[in-house]
Z-matrix of the N, CA and C atoms (Angstrom, degrees):
N
C 1 1.478
C 2 1.493 1 105.58
N 3 1.346 2 115.91 1 131.51
C 4 1.462 3 118.26 2 177.80
C 5 1.501 4 112.00 3 -72.93
N 6 1.344 5 118.73 4 155.65
C 7 1.417 6 122.81 5 -171.78
C 8 1.570 7 115.75 6 -63.70
N 9 1.344 8 117.80 7 -41.48
C 10 1.451 9 116.47 8 178.35
C 11 1.516 10 113.51 9 -61.18
N 12 1.386 11 116.09 10 -43.10
C 13 1.443 12 120.48 11 178.84
C 14 1.556 13 111.23 12 -64.62
N 15 1.332 14 115.20 13 -39.09
C 16 1.481 15 121.51 14 179.06
C 17 1.488 16 109.97 15 -63.53
N 18 1.308 17 114.88 16 -44.70
C 19 1.501 18 119.22 17 179.97
C 20 1.522 19 110.38 18 -63.01
N 21 1.339 20 115.74 19 -45.21
C 22 1.479 21 120.82 20 -177.75
C 23 1.555 22 108.19 21 -62.30
N 24 1.335 23 118.82 22 -40.38
C 25 1.441 24 120.85 23 175.71
C 26 1.533 25 112.38 24 -62.05
N 27 1.293 26 117.69 25 -45.68
C 28 1.436 27 120.69 26 179.40
C 29 1.480 28 113.12 27 -63.71
N 30 1.379 29 118.88 28 -36.14
C 31 1.464 30 122.71 29 175.68
C 32 1.505 31 107.49 30 -63.14
N 33 1.320 32 119.50 31 -49.48
C 34 1.447 33 124.84 32 -179.05
C 35 1.554 34 111.64 33 -59.37
N 36 1.349 35 115.29 34 -44.08
C 37 1.433 36 119.29 35 -178.09
C 38 1.527 37 110.48 36 -64.04
N 39 1.319 38 115.27 37 -43.84
C 40 1.510 39 119.03 38 178.39
C 41 1.508 40 111.98 39 -65.36
N 42 1.330 41 114.07 40 -42.22
C 43 1.499 42 117.05 41 -178.67
C 44 1.560 43 110.49 42 -64.72
N 45 1.359 44 116.06 43 -37.32
C 46 1.411 45 117.86 44 178.71
C 47 1.515 46 110.57 45 -67.26
N 48 1.295 47 119.66 46 -42.47
C 49 1.451 48 122.55 47 176.11
C 50 1.547 49 110.49 48 -55.85
N 51 1.330 50 116.98 49 -47.94
C 52 1.454 51 121.21 50 -179.34
C 53 1.491 52 110.63 51 -63.40
N 54 1.365 53 118.68 52 -44.64
C 55 1.407 54 120.26 53 -179.96
C 56 1.570 55 110.65 54 -59.47
N 57 1.285 56 112.65 55 -42.82
C 58 1.507 57 119.11 56 -177.82
C 59 1.536 58 111.42 57 -66.44
N 60 1.295 59 118.97 58 -26.67
C 61 1.410 60 120.14 59 -179.48
C 62 1.514 61 116.17 60 -100.20
N 63 1.315 62 118.62 61 -40.28
C 64 1.491 63 122.81 62 -173.95
C 65 1.538 64 112.68 63 -121.52
N 66 1.349 65 119.52 64 -14.82
C 67 1.364 66 120.16 65 178.09
C 68 1.555 67 112.53 66 98.77
N 69 1.270 68 119.00 67 161.69
C 70 1.461 69 122.86 68 -177.39
C 71 1.552 70 111.77 69 -71.84
N 72 1.292 71 116.44 70 -38.12
C 73 1.445 72 118.52 71 -178.67
C 74 1.514 73 114.57 72 -64.55
N 75 1.359 74 115.02 73 -32.93
C 76 1.426 75 120.63 74 -178.40
C 77 1.512 76 110.70 75 -84.04
N 78 1.335 77 118.56 76 -21.85
C 79 1.454 78 123.72 77 179.58
C 80 1.525 79 111.84 78 -74.14
N 81 1.330 80 115.07 79 139.80
C 82 1.487 81 119.71 80 175.64
C 83 1.522 82 111.64 81 -131.24
N 84 1.317 83 114.14 82 162.05
C 85 1.428 84 115.44 83 175.53
C 86 1.567 85 113.23 84 -63.95
N 87 1.322 86 116.53 85 -21.46
C 88 1.408 87 120.64 86 178.29
C 89 1.523 88 109.19 87 -71.45
N 90 1.292 89 119.45 88 -37.05
C 91 1.475 90 125.61 89 172.70
C 92 1.534 91 108.72 90 -55.74
N 93 1.318 92 116.59 91 -52.48
C 94 1.431 93 124.38 92 -179.43
C 95 1.514 94 111.05 93 -61.19
N 96 1.293 95 115.42 94 -49.78
C 97 1.468 96 123.21 95 178.56
C 98 1.605 97 111.35 96 -49.93
N 99 1.332 98 113.05 97 -50.47
C 100 1.475 99 118.67 98 -178.66
C 101 1.526 100 110.09 99 -66.22
N 102 1.331 101 119.72 100 -43.70
C 103 1.475 102 122.42 101 -175.23
C 104 1.569 103 110.79 102 -69.28
N 105 1.364 104 114.56 103 -42.26
C 106 1.444 105 116.15 104 -175.89
C 107 1.628 106 112.25 105 -85.36
N 108 1.329 107 115.09 106 -19.84
C 109 1.439 108 120.95 107 -179.23
C 110 1.448 109 113.86 108 76.78
N 111 1.376 110 116.12 109 40.68
C 112 1.422 111 122.26 110 176.97
C 113 1.502 112 108.32 111 -130.30
N 114 1.304 113 118.97 112 165.92
C 115 1.435 114 124.48 113 176.35
C 116 1.560 115 109.27 114 -75.66
N 117 1.305 116 117.88 115 151.55
C 118 1.446 117 123.52 116 175.74
C 119 1.499 118 111.43 117 -57.40
N 120 1.360 119 115.97 118 -33.74
C 121 1.492 120 120.09 119 -178.97
C 122 1.546 121 107.83 120 -61.32
N 123 1.315 122 118.09 121 -37.72
C 124 1.454 123 122.74 122 -179.78
C 125 1.561 124 110.29 123 -63.88
N 126 1.353 125 115.20 124 -37.68
C 127 1.494 126 117.53 125 176.56
C 128 1.474 127 110.71 126 -66.46
N 129 1.355 128 115.78 127 -43.23
C 130 1.501 129 121.22 128 176.65
C 131 1.504 130 113.44 129 -60.16
N 132 1.339 131 115.88 130 -29.43
C 133 1.459 132 120.11 131 178.76
C 134 1.582 133 109.27 132 -65.97
N 135 1.299 134 116.81 133 -42.10
C 136 1.383 135 119.78 134 175.68
C 137 1.550 136 118.70 135 -80.90
N 138 1.317 137 115.10 136 -31.25
C 139 1.493 138 123.34 137 -176.38
C 140 1.521 139 104.43 138 -140.59
N 141 1.354 140 117.07 139 90.95
C 142 1.477 141 119.04 140 -176.97
C 143 1.506 142 115.61 141 -53.51
N 144 1.366 143 113.66 142 -39.97
C 145 1.446 144 119.02 143 -178.58
C 146 1.569 145 106.96 144 -125.02
N 147 1.343 146 114.40 145 154.44
C 148 1.406 147 120.25 146 176.66
C 149 1.529 148 114.59 147 -53.59
N 150 1.365 149 113.76 148 -38.41
C 151 1.442 150 120.10 149 178.07
C 152 1.548 151 110.88 150 -59.92
N 153 1.332 152 116.42 151 -37.38
C 154 1.484 153 120.85 152 178.61
C 155 1.525 154 108.95 153 -62.81
N 156 1.304 155 118.35 154 -39.78
C 157 1.454 156 123.24 155 179.60
C 158 1.523 157 111.34 156 -70.06
N 159 1.350 158 116.47 157 -38.78
C 160 1.441 159 118.57 158 179.05
C 161 1.532 160 112.49 159 -68.66
N 162 1.365 161 114.61 160 -40.14
C 163 1.457 162 119.07 161 179.20
C 164 1.579 163 110.51 162 -63.91
N 165 1.313 164 116.55 163 -40.17
C 166 1.468 165 118.55 164 -179.85
C 167 1.548 166 110.54 165 -69.64
N 168 1.360 167 116.88 166 -35.13
C 169 1.428 168 120.87 167 178.99
C 170 1.494 169 110.65 168 -65.50
N 171 1.313 170 119.47 169 -45.72
C 172 1.460 171 126.71 170 175.53
C 173 1.430 172 112.13 171 -57.44
N 174 1.282 173 118.04 172 -49.08
C 175 1.509 174 122.99 173 179.52
C 176 1.527 175 111.97 174 -63.41
N 177 1.289 176 117.05 175 -38.67
C 178 1.520 177 120.27 176 177.59
C 179 1.482 178 111.75 177 -68.37
N 180 1.326 179 115.88 178 -49.89
C 181 1.474 180 120.67 179 -177.79
C 182 1.562 181 110.82 180 -67.20
N 183 1.285 182 117.73 181 -41.50
C 184 1.472 183 119.22 182 -179.96
C 185 1.477 184 111.36 183 -65.06
N 186 1.368 185 118.48 184 -43.08
C 187 1.420 186 120.94 185 174.61
C 188 1.494 187 115.90 186 -54.09
N 189 1.327 188 115.85 187 -45.40
C 190 1.408 189 118.53 188 174.61
C 191 1.473 190 116.84 189 -66.24
N 192 1.324 191 116.35 190 -40.40
C 193 1.464 192 122.65 191 178.59
C 194 1.583 193 110.80 192 -65.03
N 195 1.335 194 116.13 193 -41.16
C 196 1.452 195 119.37 194 -178.61
C 197 1.518 196 109.62 195 -67.84
N 198 1.327 197 116.89 196 -32.38
C 199 1.466 198 121.46 197 175.23
C 200 1.538 199 110.64 198 -60.02
N 201 1.349 200 114.29 199 -44.52
C 202 1.421 201 119.51 200 178.24
C 203 1.543 202 112.63 201 -64.73
N 204 1.409 203 115.46 202 -41.73
C 205 1.460 204 120.33 203 174.98
C 206 1.530 205 111.91 204 -58.63
N 207 1.302 206 118.47 205 -42.97
C 208 1.409 207 122.91 206 179.20
C 209 1.513 208 112.30 207 -61.83
N 210 1.346 209 116.66 208 -40.79
C 211 1.464 210 119.51 209 175.46
C 212 1.520 211 113.86 210 -66.56
N 213 1.320 212 116.75 211 -35.81
C 214 1.492 213 119.69 212 175.56
C 215 1.531 214 108.93 213 -66.85
N 216 1.330 215 115.25 214 -45.41
C 217 1.472 216 118.06 215 -174.57
C 218 1.546 217 111.11 216 -66.12
N 219 1.311 218 116.91 217 -32.71
C 220 1.526 219 118.41 218 -178.93
C 221 1.470 220 114.11 219 -80.51
N 222 1.338 221 115.57 220 -18.07
C 223 1.495 222 119.92 221 -178.85
C 224 1.504 223 113.21 222 -58.09
N 225 1.317 224 119.06 223 134.62
C 226 1.441 225 122.61 224 -179.72
C 227 1.555 226 109.78 225 -84.71
N 228 1.331 227 116.70 226 65.45
C 229 1.413 228 122.50 227 -177.58
C 230 1.569 229 109.26 228 -132.70
N 231 1.319 230 114.87 229 163.48
C 232 1.453 231 119.29 230 -177.97
C 233 1.582 232 110.46 231 -64.32
N 234 1.322 233 111.73 232 157.21
C 235 1.518 234 116.22 233 179.51
C 236 1.500 235 111.05 234 -59.28
N 237 1.332 236 124.57 235 -39.45
C 238 1.444 237 118.28 236 -179.36
C 239 1.505 238 113.24 237 -65.68
N 240 1.276 239 119.01 238 -29.79
C 241 1.497 240 124.54 239 176.20
C 242 1.512 241 107.27 240 -67.44
N 243 1.310 242 118.60 241 -46.83
C 244 1.438 243 121.13 242 176.00
C 245 1.511 244 112.93 243 -55.84
N 246 1.310 245 114.35 244 -44.44
C 247 1.490 246 119.39 245 -179.18
C 248 1.557 247 108.92 246 -65.15
N 249 1.278 248 116.06 247 -40.67
C 250 1.528 249 118.47 248 178.37
C 251 1.472 250 111.69 249 -65.73
N 252 1.347 251 119.64 250 -35.47
C 253 1.487 252 121.60 251 175.15
C 254 1.489 253 111.68 252 -66.93
N 255 1.343 254 116.47 253 -38.43
C 256 1.465 255 121.46 254 174.36
C 257 1.487 256 112.07 255 -58.82
N 258 1.316 257 114.84 256 -50.68
C 259 1.490 258 121.83 257 179.66
C 260 1.513 259 110.25 258 -59.99
N 261 1.311 260 118.81 259 -35.24
C 262 1.415 261 123.62 260 178.09
C 263 1.541 262 112.29 261 -63.70
N 264 1.315 263 119.99 262 -30.11
C 265 1.441 264 121.77 263 174.36
C 266 1.520 265 111.16 264 -60.20
N 267 1.362 266 117.35 265 -44.51
C 268 1.438 267 123.29 266 -178.55
C 269 1.559 268 109.08 267 -68.74
N 270 1.307 269 113.99 268 -44.43
C 271 1.530 270 119.37 269 -177.31
C 272 1.542 271 108.15 270 -64.31
N 273 1.329 272 119.21 271 -39.40
C 274 1.466 273 120.58 272 -178.29
C 275 1.548 274 109.35 273 -61.42
N 276 1.408 275 115.86 274 -39.05
C 277 1.426 276 116.92 275 179.91
C 278 1.532 277 112.16 276 -63.62
N 279 1.295 278 114.45 277 -40.31
C 280 1.501 279 121.08 278 178.63
C 281 1.512 280 111.37 279 -64.43
N 282 1.284 281 116.63 280 -32.59
C 283 1.480 282 122.25 281 -176.90
C 284 1.584 283 109.75 282 -74.19
N 285 1.340 284 118.10 283 -22.65
C 286 1.473 285 119.93 284 -174.18
C 287 1.530 286 113.07 285 -65.59
N 288 1.284 287 115.35 286 150.23
C 289 1.469 288 121.56 287 175.09
C 290 1.496 289 112.58 288 59.60
N 291 1.327 290 115.70 289 -124.24
C 292 1.438 291 124.10 290 -176.73
C 293 1.548 292 112.01 291 -96.48
N 294 1.312 293 114.67 292 20.05
C 295 1.505 294 121.88 293 -178.24
C 296 1.464 295 111.08 294 60.63
N 297 1.344 296 118.05 295 35.15
C 298 1.422 297 124.31 296 -178.74
C 299 1.543 298 114.78 297 -119.12
N 300 1.304 299 113.30 298 10.56
C 301 1.530 300 115.74 299 -177.33
C 302 1.459 301 111.31 300 -101.92
N 303 1.329 302 110.75 301 144.61
C 304 1.471 303 120.28 302 176.08
C 305 1.569 304 106.34 303 -116.91
N 306 1.303 305 114.88 304 171.54
C 307 1.494 306 119.28 305 175.99
C 308 1.536 307 108.96 306 -60.34
N 309 1.341 308 118.57 307 126.85
C 310 1.437 309 118.67 308 -178.18
C 311 1.511 310 113.14 309 -59.70
N 312 1.298 311 117.56 310 -32.44
C 313 1.454 312 120.17 311 179.41
C 314 1.547 313 110.21 312 -72.02
N 315 1.287 314 116.79 313 -40.07
C 316 1.472 315 120.50 314 173.05
C 317 1.504 316 111.31 315 -58.91
N 318 1.308 317 118.75 316 -44.02
C 319 1.491 318 120.32 317 179.02
C 320 1.576 319 109.86 318 -65.12
N 321 1.324 320 114.58 319 -38.69
C 322 1.440 321 114.86 320 175.80
C 323 1.492 322 115.33 321 -71.04
N 324 1.323 323 115.89 322 -29.66
C 325 1.478 324 118.71 323 173.90
C 326 1.433 325 112.56 324 -63.05
N 327 1.369 326 119.17 325 -31.98
C 328 1.439 327 120.84 326 176.92
C 329 1.547 328 114.64 327 -68.16
N 330 1.390 329 112.22 328 -21.36
C 331 1.492 330 121.13 329 -178.65
C 332 1.520 331 111.48 330 -109.73
N 333 1.353 332 116.13 331 23.11
C 334 1.464 333 121.59 332 -169.41
C 335 1.503 334 111.12 333 -56.57
N 336 1.330 335 118.04 334 -38.39
C 337 1.509 336 119.50 335 -176.52
C 338 1.472 337 113.39 336 -65.02
N 339 1.358 338 117.89 337 -19.50
C 340 1.528 339 119.48 338 -179.30
C 341 1.462 340 110.24 339 -102.22
N 342 1.379 341 121.67 340 2.82
C 343 1.452 342 122.62 341 173.66
C 344 1.479 343 114.60 342 -84.53
N 345 1.306 344 119.78 343 156.59
C 346 1.382 345 124.18 344 172.55
C 347 1.513 346 114.04 345 -70.22
N 348 1.289 347 119.09 346 163.83
C 349 1.412 348 123.34 347 -176.81
C 350 1.594 349 114.53 348 -53.05
N 351 1.314 350 113.63 349 -45.95
C 352 1.484 351 118.15 350 -178.17
C 353 1.521 352 112.83 351 -65.94
N 354 1.340 353 117.35 352 -45.84
C 355 1.452 354 123.16 353 174.39
C 356 1.478 355 112.36 354 -58.02
N 357 1.325 356 116.38 355 -48.51
C 358 1.433 357 121.28 356 -178.37
C 359 1.582 358 111.56 357 -60.17
N 360 1.326 359 114.05 358 -39.06
C 361 1.450 360 119.62 359 178.86
C 362 1.619 361 110.56 360 -65.39
N 363 1.360 362 113.12 361 -39.89
C 364 1.458 363 116.68 362 -179.59
C 365 1.577 364 111.16 363 -69.67
N 366 1.302 365 116.84 364 -32.24
C 367 1.471 366 120.58 365 175.18
C 368 1.552 367 108.57 366 -65.80
N 369 1.283 368 118.97 367 -44.16
C 370 1.455 369 124.57 368 178.32
C 371 1.566 370 110.55 369 -61.76
N 372 1.325 371 114.26 370 -40.78
C 373 1.443 372 119.75 371 -179.50
C 374 1.558 373 110.75 372 -64.40
N 375 1.328 374 113.70 373 -42.48
C 376 1.468 375 119.61 374 176.31
C 377 1.517 376 111.53 375 -55.12
N 378 1.345 377 115.59 376 -46.04
C 379 1.438 378 119.57 377 179.71
C 380 1.507 379 109.71 378 -63.65
N 381 1.343 380 119.77 379 -48.47
C 382 1.436 381 124.02 380 -178.89
C 383 1.513 382 110.31 381 -56.33
N 384 1.360 383 118.49 382 -46.77
C 385 1.453 384 119.76 383 -177.83
C 386 1.532 385 111.06 384 -65.60
N 387 1.288 386 117.10 385 -38.90
C 388 1.467 387 119.37 386 -179.30
C 389 1.533 388 107.61 387 -69.03
N 390 1.276 389 122.05 388 -40.63
C 391 1.421 390 123.64 389 178.18
C 392 1.565 391 110.41 390 -65.41
N 393 1.320 392 117.08 391 -36.44
C 394 1.480 393 120.50 392 176.17
C 395 1.492 394 109.68 393 -63.04
N 396 1.349 395 117.20 394 -49.51
C 397 1.425 396 121.01 395 178.31
C 398 1.513 397 111.73 396 -54.81
N 399 1.336 398 115.25 397 -50.30
C 400 1.492 399 119.75 398 -179.53
C 401 1.516 400 110.55 399 -61.45
N 402 1.334 401 119.79 400 -38.44
C 403 1.480 402 121.55 401 177.96
C 404 1.552 403 109.44 402 -58.80
N 405 1.295 404 118.61 403 -43.10
C 406 1.425 405 122.79 404 -178.71
C 407 1.560 406 108.53 405 -65.00
N 408 1.302 407 120.61 406 -42.54
C 409 1.395 408 123.76 407 -179.62
C 410 1.513 409 112.61 408 -65.11
N 411 1.360 410 116.27 409 -40.96
C 412 1.448 411 122.89 410 176.35
C 413 1.470 412 111.84 411 -64.72
N 414 1.351 413 120.06 412 -40.79
C 415 1.425 414 125.07 413 -178.55
C 416 1.582 415 108.37 414 -67.80
N 417 1.371 416 117.58 415 -39.28
C 418 1.435 417 119.01 416 177.07
C 419 1.520 418 107.03 417 -65.35
N 420 1.333 419 121.88 418 -45.12
C 421 1.417 420 123.10 419 -176.79
C 422 1.541 421 112.67 420 -64.82
N 423 1.302 422 117.21 421 -35.35
C 424 1.450 423 118.23 422 178.64
C 425 1.520 424 109.79 423 -74.37
N 426 1.272 425 120.78 424 -38.80
C 427 1.456 426 125.32 425 177.73
C 428 1.522 427 110.21 426 -60.32
N 429 1.329 428 117.09 427 -42.03
C 430 1.455 429 122.79 428 -172.60
C 431 1.553 430 109.48 429 -89.68
N 432 1.310 431 117.58 430 1.50
C 433 1.483 432 121.48 431 176.98
C 434 1.511 433 112.49 432 75.80
N 435 1.317 434 120.31 433 16.47
C 436 1.456 435 123.16 434 179.14
C 437 1.483 436 115.87 435 -90.63
N 438 1.328 437 116.47 436 -21.17
C 439 1.404 438 121.81 437 173.87
C 440 1.552 439 107.42 438 -117.32
N 441 1.325 440 114.28 439 145.74
C 442 1.440 441 121.34 440 176.73
C 443 1.490 442 110.52 441 -146.07
N 444 1.355 443 114.21 442 93.49
C 445 1.450 444 122.48 443 -179.39
C 446 1.505 445 111.26 444 -137.57
N 447 1.296 446 119.39 445 153.95
C 448 1.444 447 120.73 446 178.12
C 449 1.494 448 109.87 447 -97.33
N 450 1.283 449 115.93 448 160.10
C 451 1.473 450 120.85 449 179.18
C 452 1.497 451 111.23 450 102.60
N 453 1.299 452 116.30 451 173.68
C 454 1.448 453 125.99 452 -177.15
C 455 1.588 454 110.12 453 -71.64
N 456 1.275 455 117.57 454 132.20
C 457 1.475 456 119.05 455 -178.61
C 458 1.452 457 111.85 456 -68.42
N 459 1.342 458 123.44 457 -28.38
C 460 1.467 459 124.39 458 179.44
C 461 1.534 460 108.36 459 -73.09
N 462 1.288 461 116.69 460 -39.17
C 463 1.476 462 115.96 461 174.06
C 464 1.483 463 113.83 462 -67.60
N 465 1.307 464 116.47 463 -35.03
C 466 1.455 465 122.50 464 174.62
C 467 1.504 466 111.65 465 -61.58
N 468 1.311 467 114.51 466 -42.79
C 469 1.498 468 120.29 467 178.52
C 470 1.567 469 109.52 468 -61.40
N 471 1.310 470 116.22 469 -43.52
C 472 1.490 471 121.80 470 178.75
C 473 1.563 472 108.35 471 -64.63
N 474 1.278 473 117.51 472 -37.15
C 475 1.449 474 120.71 473 -179.76
C 476 1.494 475 109.56 474 -66.46
N 477 1.317 476 118.66 475 -44.77
C 478 1.474 477 121.83 476 178.24
C 479 1.464 478 112.45 477 -60.47
N 480 1.365 479 117.10 478 -45.25
C 481 1.476 480 120.20 479 -178.27
C 482 1.518 481 109.07 480 -63.10
N 483 1.382 482 118.34 481 -45.68
C 484 1.467 483 122.34 482 -178.76
C 485 1.532 484 108.86 483 -64.07
N 486 1.320 485 118.00 484 -38.70
C 487 1.439 486 120.07 485 -177.45
C 488 1.507 487 110.71 486 -64.59
N 489 1.333 488 116.48 487 -48.27
C 490 1.491 489 119.16 488 179.47
C 491 1.513 490 113.04 489 -64.10
N 492 1.349 491 118.05 490 -47.00
C 493 1.464 492 120.07 491 176.47
C 494 1.514 493 109.62 492 -57.46
N 495 1.323 494 117.59 493 -52.34
C 496 1.450 495 119.34 494 -176.36
C 497 1.509 496 113.16 495 -65.23
N 498 1.315 497 122.30 496 -37.44
C 499 1.403 498 127.47 497 179.14
C 500 1.515 499 110.12 498 -64.20
N 501 1.336 500 118.10 499 -36.34
C 502 1.465 501 118.83 500 174.58
C 503 1.491 502 111.15 501 -60.14
N 504 1.299 503 117.96 502 -41.78
C 505 1.482 504 119.85 503 178.28
C 506 1.483 505 115.21 504 -64.57
N 507 1.366 506 115.59 505 -48.65
C 508 1.455 507 116.88 506 -174.99
C 509 1.539 508 111.04 507 -80.23
N 510 1.334 509 119.67 508 -23.85
C 511 1.476 510 120.59 509 177.71
C 512 1.507 511 112.92 510 -64.80
N 513 1.387 512 116.38 511 -25.99
C 514 1.438 513 120.57 512 178.92
C 515 1.510 514 110.75 513 -61.98
N 516 1.336 515 118.10 514 -31.40
C 517 1.426 516 121.14 515 -178.91
C 518 1.534 517 112.76 516 -97.10
N 519 1.309 518 118.66 517 -1.44
C 520 1.381 519 122.95 518 178.93
C 521 1.525 520 111.00 519 -109.67
N 522 1.358 521 118.84 520 -125.15
C 523 1.451 522 122.53 521 -178.95
C 524 1.513 523 110.74 522 -97.09
N 525 1.332 524 119.21 523 22.86
C 526 1.436 525 123.90 524 170.47
C 527 1.563 526 111.40 525 62.54
N 528 1.316 527 114.17 526 -133.71
C 529 1.465 528 123.02 527 -178.18
C 530 1.519 529 112.54 528 -57.01
N 531 1.312 530 115.04 529 -36.18
C 532 1.546 531 118.80 530 -178.38
C 533 1.546 532 107.14 531 -64.32
N 534 1.325 533 118.51 532 -45.07
C 535 1.464 534 121.61 533 178.58
C 536 1.494 535 110.16 534 -62.92
N 537 1.355 536 119.54 535 -46.72
C 538 1.417 537 124.20 536 -178.20
C 539 1.495 538 109.75 537 -58.59
N 540 1.304 539 119.04 538 -46.35
C 541 1.471 540 123.33 539 -177.82
C 542 1.542 541 108.45 540 -64.72
N 543 1.255 542 120.88 541 -41.94
C 544 1.481 543 123.78 542 -179.73
C 545 1.554 544 108.30 543 -59.04
N 546 1.299 545 117.65 544 -47.59
C 547 1.420 546 121.64 545 -178.05
C 548 1.552 547 111.62 546 -67.32
N 549 1.288 548 118.21 547 -40.50
C 550 1.463 549 122.22 548 177.71
C 551 1.478 550 113.49 549 -63.34
N 552 1.349 551 115.88 550 -40.24
C 553 1.481 552 123.23 551 179.96
C 554 1.552 553 107.07 552 -64.95
N 555 1.287 554 114.90 553 -45.38
C 556 1.506 555 116.95 554 178.06
C 557 1.531 556 111.82 555 -59.78
N 558 1.320 557 117.41 556 -38.31
C 559 1.518 558 120.22 557 -176.18
C 560 1.533 559 104.89 558 -66.83
N 561 1.367 560 119.04 559 -40.64
C 562 1.451 561 120.32 560 179.07
C 563 1.521 562 113.16 561 -63.91
N 564 1.331 563 114.70 562 -40.18
C 565 1.476 564 117.36 563 178.10
C 566 1.524 565 111.06 564 -60.25
N 567 1.390 566 115.12 565 -42.31
C 568 1.475 567 120.17 566 -179.47
C 569 1.556 568 113.64 567 -60.07
N 570 1.340 569 111.96 568 -36.37
C 571 1.451 570 117.85 569 -177.41
C 572 1.485 571 111.78 570 -74.46
N 573 1.302 572 116.69 571 -25.54
C 574 1.493 573 120.62 572 -172.64
C 575 1.572 574 110.86 573 -98.71
N 576 1.276 575 120.39 574 4.14
C 577 1.465 576 122.29 575 179.02
C 578 1.448 577 113.17 576 -70.26
């Protein structure tokens, strides 16, 4: 791996960790400089503005997450299994490190008003794609008789996404993964009644 590409990756990795733990507004180039062991000028070389860094971070994370979603969607498994695999993506993030990380896009969504136009649009796209994926899973589950819930499936998809993103945030201040798992299991029970 060449050095500029390696340094850029380390900057993005560190920025993502910081966003997941403390948010973009609290994160500074000084934090990244100290964690990566480079001068702030080196960070500015790769990402002239903080908005450039956030946009690159969102694009990288979303690309990886959408690849996972595509894999789950293509799997020849029942809708409840697909939903459990989806929930596991969120739970895995919460389990990382000191169990204090949330979805970076969820954290940025909480700071949407302070993001640039491009980053805000990417955050909205992440939500839209997740809700589209969930709508497909819910439709499959209803068609196959595995889900039984009332109301609009698109609104239910939005509810699931909001519940998982929000629970990641509040679980960090409660019982962590244990609390998250309890809430996710209850959500699955409600869908299958």
